[in-house]
ZAMARGU-4260 file (C-alpha; in steps of 0.2 Angstrom, whole numbers, plus 5000, padded with zeros to 4 digits):
<rodrens>
0) 5000/5000/5000 | 5007/5017/4995 | 5008/5031/5009 | 4993/5041/5010 | 4995/5058/5005
5) 4983/5073/5008 | 4982/5092/5007 | 4971/5105/5015 | 4971/5124/5017 | 4962/5137/5028
10) 4965/5155/5025 | 4982/5158/5019 | 4989/5142/5027 | 4992/5126/5017 | 4995/5109/5026
15) 5001/5093/5017 | 5001/5076/5027 | 5007/5059/5023 | 5004/5043/5034 | 5011/5026/5033
20) 5007/5011/5045 | 5021/5001/5054 | 5015/4986/5044 | 5019/4995/5027 | 5035/5003/5034
25) 5042/4986/5038 | 5043/4991/5056 | 5054/5006/5053 | 5044/5022/5057 | 5049/5039/5056
30) 5040/5056/5057 | 5045/5073/5050 | 5032/5086/5057 | 5033/5106/5054 | 5017/5115/5058
35) 5026/5131/5063 | 5021/5128/5081 | 5033/5117/5090 | 5022/5111/5104 | 5009/5105/5091
40) 5023/5096/5082 | 5027/5087/5098 | 5009/5082/5101 | 5007/5075/5083 | 5023/5065/5085
45) 5014/5055/5097 | 5005/5047/5083 | 5020/5038/5078 | 5026/5031/5095 | 5008/5027/5101
50) 4998/5024/5085 | 5012/5015/5076 | 5009/5026/5061 | 5023/5037/5053 | 5017/5055/5051
55) 5025/5067/5038 | 5016/5084/5040 | 5022/5101/5034 | 5013/5118/5034 | 5016/5134/5026
60) 5009/5151/5019 | 5004/5152/5001 | 5012/5167/4993 | 5003/5180/4982 | 5004/5170/4966
65) 4996/5155/4974 | 4982/5164/4980 | 4980/5173/4964 | 4981/5157/4954 | 4971/5143/4964
70) 4974/5130/4950 | 4993/5130/4954 | 4991/5128/4973 | 5007/5121/4980 | 5019/5127/4967
75) 5024/5142/4977 | 5018/5137/4994 | 5026/5132/5010 | 5034/5148/5013 | 5042/5146/5031
80) 5032/5151/5045 | 5047/5159/5054 | 5036/5170/5065 | 5029/5155/5073 | 5045/5147/5079
85) 5051/5163/5087 | 5045/5180/5092 | 5032/5187/5103 | 5015/5179/5107 | 5005/5194/5102
90) 5001/5196/5084 | 5000/5179/5078 | 4987/5179/5064 | 4988/5161/5058 | 4987/5151/5074
95) 4968/5146/5070 | 4972/5142/5051 | 4987/5132/5056 | 4976/5120/5068 | 4962/5119/5055
100) 4973/5115/5040 | 4984/5103/5049 | 4969/5094/5058 | 4960/5092/5041 | 4976/5086/5031
105) 4980/5074/5045 | 4962/5068/5046 | 4962/5065/5028 | 4978/5055/5027 | 4971/5045/5042
110) 4955/5042/5032 | 4965/5035/5018 | 4974/5023/5029 | 4959/5017/5037 | 4950/5014/5021
115) 4965/5005/5014 | 4965/4993/5029 | 4946/4991/5028 | 4949/4986/5010 | 4963/4974/5013
120) 4953/4966/5027 | 4938/4964/5016 | 4948/4955/5003 | 4956/4943/5015 | 4939/4940/5024
125) 4947/4945/5040 | 4944/4959/5053 | 4929/4967/5059 | 4921/4979/5045 | 4907/4983/5057
130) 4920/4992/5067 | 4913/5000/5083 | 4920/5012/5096 | 4937/5010/5104 | 4942/5018/5120
135) 4958/5022/5127 | 4965/5031/5142 | 4983/5036/5143 | 4991/5042/5160 | 5005/5054/5161
140) 5009/5056/5179 | 4995/5065/5188 | 4984/5067/5172 | 4975/5056/5160 | 4962/5058/5147
145) 4949/5047/5139 | 4946/5046/5121 | 4932/5036/5113 | 4934/5034/5094 | 4922/5026/5081
150) 4931/5027/5064 | 4914/5023/5053 | 4899/5028/5063 | 4883/5019/5055 | 4874/5035/5059
155) 4878/5048/5046 | 4874/5062/5058 | 4889/5056/5069 | 4901/5057/5056 | 4914/5070/5058
160) 4908/5074/5076 | 4920/5079/5089 | 4915/5081/5107 | 4929/5089/5117 | 4929/5092/5136
165) 4947/5096/5141 | 4946/5112/5151 | 4953/5119/5162 | 4970/5117/5155 | 4981/5115/5171
170) 4977/5121/5188 | 4989/5135/5189 | 4980/5150/5181 | 4968/5164/5185 | 4953/5158/5196
175) 4938/5154/5185 | 4947/5154/5169 | 4949/5140/5157 | 4967/5136/5163 | 4983/5141/5154
180) 4981/5150/5139 | 4997/5146/5131 | 5009/5130/5132 | 5025/5136/5123 | 5018/5145/5107
185) 5003/5134/5107 | 4986/5143/5110 | 4977/5130/5121 | 4959/5137/5116 | 4962/5131/5099
190) 4963/5112/5104 | 4945/5109/5100 | 4948/5118/5083 | 4961/5105/5078 | 4952/5090/5084
195) 4936/5096/5076 | 4945/5099/5060 | 4953/5081/5061 | 4936/5073/5064 | 4928/5081/5050
200) 4940/5076/5038 | 4942/5058/5046 | 4923/5056/5046 | 4924/5048/5063 | 4914/5051/5079
205) 4927/5056/5093 | 4925/5061/5111 | 4940/5068/5120 | 4938/5070/5139 | 4950/5076/5153
210) 4948/5064/5168 | 4962/5071/5179 | 4976/5083/5177 | 4984/5099/5185 | 4997/5101/5172
215) 4992/5107/5155 | 5006/5100/5145 | 5003/5082/5153 | 4984/5084/5149 | 4986/5088/5131
220) 5000/5075/5128 | 4988/5062/5136 | 4974/5067/5125 | 4985/5065/5110 | 4992/5048/5115
225) 4975/5042/5120 | 4969/5046/5103 | 4983/5038/5094 | 4981/5022/5105 | 4962/5022/5101
230) 4966/5025/5082 | 4978/5009/5082 | 4965/4999/5091 | 4953/5003/5078 | 4965/4999/5064
235) 4969/4982/5072 | 4950/4978/5075 | 4948/4981/5055 | 4963/4971/5051 | 4961/4957/5064
240) 4979/4961/5069 | 4977/4956/5087 | 4983/4973/5093 | 4975/4972/5111 | 4976/4991/5112
245) 4959/4996/5117 | 4953/4997/5135 | 4948/4980/5140 | 4930/4978/5146 | 4925/4968/5162
250) 4927/4949/5158 | 4939/4951/5144 | 4952/4941/5153 | 4971/4943/5151 | 4978/4949/5135
255) 4983/4934/5123 | 5002/4935/5119 | 5005/4942/5101 | 5020/4929/5099 | 5029/4917/5110
260) 5046/4923/5117 | 5059/4923/5103 | 5072/4909/5104 | 5087/4914/5114 | 5078/4930/5122
265) 5081/4934/5140 | 5068/4926/5151 | 5056/4939/5158 | 5057/4933/5176 | 5063/4939/5193
270) 5064/4931/5211 | 5068/4940/5227 | 5070/4933/5245 | 5071/4945/5259 | 5071/4942/5278
275) 5071/4956/5291 | 5065/4957/5309 | 5048/4961/5303 | 5045/4949/5288 | 5052/4934/5278
280) 5046/4935/5260 | 5049/4925/5244 | 5042/4932/5228 | 5044/4925/5211 | 5037/4933/5194
285) 5037/4926/5177 | 5029/4937/5164 | 5029/4922/5151 | 5022/4908/5162 | 5003/4906/5164
290) 4994/4909/5181 | 4990/4896/5192 | 4981/4896/5209 | 4993/4883/5217 | 5009/4872/5214
295) 5010/4853/5216 | 5021/4846/5229 | 5040/4849/5224 | 5047/4834/5233 | 5060/4837/5246
300) 5076/4834/5234 | 5069/4847/5221 | 5065/4860/5234 | 5080/4859/5245 | 5092/4874/5243
305) 5102/4872/5259 | 5091/4883/5269 | 5072/4887/5271 | 5066/4904/5269 | 5048/4902/5275
310) 5038/4889/5283 | 5027/4888/5267 | 5042/4883/5257 | 5045/4868/5268 | 5026/4863/5267
315) 5027/4864/5248 | 5038/4849/5247 | 5024/4837/5253 | 5008/4846/5249 | 5000/4856/5236
320) 5003/4874/5240 | 4994/4890/5236 | 5005/4902/5225 | 5000/4917/5236 | 5000/4915/5255
325) 5003/4931/5265 | 4994/4926/5282 | 4981/4940/5278 | 4967/4932/5269 | 4960/4948/5262
330) 4977/4952/5255 | 4978/4935/5248 | 4961/4937/5239 | 4967/4954/5232 | 4983/4947/5225
335) 4975/4932/5218 | 4963/4942/5208 | 4977/4953/5202 | 4988/4938/5197 | 4973/4929/5188
340) 4968/4945/5178 | 4987/4947/5173 | 4988/4929/5168 | 5005/4927/5173 | 5015/4917/5187
345) 5016/4926/5203 | 5021/4917/5219 | 5021/4925/5235 | 5024/4918/5251 | 5027/4928/5268
350) 5028/4925/5286 | 5027/4942/5295 | 5024/4950/5312 | 5005/4950/5310 | 5005/4950/5330
355) 5008/4968/5328 | 4997/4973/5314 | 4995/4971/5296 | 5007/4985/5290 | 5024/4977/5288
360) 5017/4961/5280 | 5006/4971/5267 | 5020/4984/5264 | 5035/4973/5262 | 5024/4961/5250
365) 5019/4975/5238 | 5036/4982/5239 | 5045/4966/5234 | 5032/4962/5221 | 5034/4979/5213
370) 5054/4976/5213 | 5051/4960/5205 | 5041/4967/5191 | 5053/4980/5187 | 5068/4968/5186
375) 5057/4956/5175 | 5052/4970/5163 | 5070/4975/5159 | 5071/4990/5147 | 5053/4987/5141
380) 5059/4986/5123 | 5045/4980/5110 | 5032/4981/5124 | 5014/4989/5121 | 5019/4999/5137
385) 5002/5005/5142 | 4986/4996/5147 | 4968/5001/5151 | 4954/4989/5158 | 4938/4989/5168
390) 4933/4976/5180 | 4917/4972/5191 | 4915/4964/5207 | 4899/4964/5216 | 4892/4982/5216
395) 4909/4990/5211 | 4916/4994/5194 | 4934/5001/5193 | 4945/5006/5179 | 4964/5004/5179
400) 4975/5015/5168 | 4993/5009/5168 | 5010/5015/5159 | 5026/5006/5162 | 5034/5023/5160
405) 5048/5023/5173 | 5039/5038/5181 | 5032/5032/5197 | 5015/5039/5201 | 5000/5033/5208
410) 4982/5040/5209 | 4965/5034/5215 | 4948/5041/5219 | 4941/5024/5226 | 4931/5029/5242
415) 4939/5018/5255 | 4929/5024/5269 | 4929/5009/5280 | 4942/5006/5292 | 4945/4988/5287
420) 4942/4981/5270 | 4925/4973/5270 | 4919/4982/5286 | 4926/4971/5298 | 4922/4977/5315
425) 4936/4972/5326 | 4930/4981/5341 | 4914/4971/5342 | 4921/4954/5340 | 4925/4944/5356
430) 4934/4928/5358 | 4923/4914/5351 | 4910/4926/5348 | 4900/4931/5332 | 4906/4943/5318
435) 4893/4955/5311 | 4900/4963/5295 | 4890/4961/5279 | 4905/4954/5270 | 4909/4940/5283
440) 4906/4926/5271 | 4920/4932/5260 | 4933/4936/5273 | 4931/4923/5286 | 4925/4905/5288
445) 4908/4902/5296 | 4916/4900/5312 | 4920/4918/5318 | 4939/4920/5323 | 4943/4925/5341
450) 4948/4942/5344 | 4966/4940/5346 | 4966/4931/5328 | 4960/4946/5320 | 4975/4957/5324
455) 4986/4956/5308 | 4973/4945/5300 | 4962/4958/5293 | 4968/4972/5280 | 4965/4990/5284
460) 4959/5001/5270 | 4974/5013/5272 | 4985/4997/5269 | 4975/4993/5254 | 4979/5010/5247
465) 4998/5008/5252 | 4998/4990/5243 | 4993/4998/5226 | 5003/5013/5229 | 5019/5003/5234
470) 5017/4991/5220 | 5016/5005/5207 | 5031/5014/5213 | 5042/5000/5215 | 5037/4994/5198
475) 5042/5011/5192 | 5025/5013/5183 | 5011/5026/5182 | 4994/5019/5187 | 4977/5028/5189
480) 4962/5019/5198 | 4946/5027/5193 | 4929/5024/5201 | 4916/5019/5189 | 4902/5013/5200
485) 4900/5010/5218 | 4884/5004/5227 | 4891/5009/5244 | 4883/4995/5254 | 4891/4990/5270
490) 4907/4981/5266 | 4908/4989/5248 | 4927/4992/5251 | 4930/4973/5248 | 4921/4974/5231
495) 4931/4989/5228 | 4947/4981/5232 | 4944/4965/5221 | 4938/4976/5206 | 4953/4987/5207
500) 4965/4972/5208 | 4956/4963/5193 | 4957/4979/5183 | 4975/4982/5188 | 4980/4965/5183
505) 4971/4965/5166 | 4979/4982/5162 | 4995/4975/5166 | 4993/4960/5155 | 4991/4972/5140
510) 5005/4983/5145 | 5018/4968/5146 | 5013/4961/5130 | 5027/4961/5117 | 5021/4968/5100
515) 5032/4960/5086 | 5028/4975/5075 | 5038/4986/5086 | 5054/4977/5082 | 5061/4979/5099
520) 5058/4998/5099 | 5052/5007/5114 | 5035/5015/5113 | 5040/5033/5116 | 5043/5048/5107
525) 5059/5051/5116 | 5066/5034/5110 | 5069/5029/5127 | 5061/5028/5145 | 5067/5038/5160
530) 5080/5028/5170
</rodrens>
């Protein structure tokens, strides 16, 4: 397929765009963008790293001869926009026309790509010609945006429709304003103009929504990245390319690997053993081995390493052993949901000082698990890098938005408004007495635990937050947990915990997926990730 080529104009501004997919570029993508607004160049460059399409876009001014002879448009165009690379912010007459012309030209080029992919898919009998909407959320530190994209709406009235809800741009601006007016030499109020022009030319239906963010640069970059990923997900749906780039819906399960590990490649696994006065921990992670609830007996000879790290390790020689055993049942439930949704091998055995409370066990487990993930992921070359997934448990629905960014950051709006996960009321439990919370059946056996057994055996909500936070930071990733639904009944924090763990795991399964089309390249416009 030849690279798509398009041209559009607005006022005195002319823009020309060319787009090529990673499949047609044989895995070697490049971009060359010159709109005259450096920040806009940087934003459009996200299409290459995250949408896996190479973009060439140039923008300039038609001179007097071009305007006098429309039939020769292009012969004398693309006079340099020097006044837009330097100079004062005042007196910039072409800003709006640049956004309109560039948006239209890029939209036309993307439409040509989508049509060619659909045509090839139809000829081969593969893919989903009916299409449908794709959703993606890309986090960038404290910010993330949601983009919903339908390439070919059945309803003609929705073709070319753009709904943008991105204000305010940043938090540090005049009270009551729409946020920052300028990011570099980019006028933020023209953001909907660019996207509306692109949507009109692409003939798509797109919604762009700011979910979180206090930094204008982060918000805008998150929006461009999210659109690029949603566009790639739409192409993969058309081509049956197995992209797994869209946001996973509840019940989707772990992402299917695009290809088995290459022969001779480094194994993506890590193992850590750690003993302190507070905990003794063994954690093992293997990103390319499947999840299993338990391991069969190892046998003494196979398991003996010269020393025992945990009592669980000794028991494993003669009996089937759960892969996740921390001594805190609710924490086990959370970690099992996480591992099952991720679809990978995770083994965690911990003996901790639970006679004190749950803190050291929960903290050390999550720290060590995160460190194992960071080691197993290596340099993240060739990975999808980002994942987005929703999960439901009971009356709770949670979305996890994940980026293996090497930029540690965690955000959550989950209402963890009970002291203990599942509303366990330790104060009202007497030795041998009954236990009143609504979620008792999920937390304990029918025989209520005595009061002293509850110390360190239940998980506090503050430690649940700490688990997700520590896991994210030690993994050196960015993760946002977003509440979609919560019925708020007594004990609802257990449903929130399990839904969050499942969504996090499903998002991780998509982020760690090796995409052979990337040919080992890192999914970043910088060409590398922060160390």
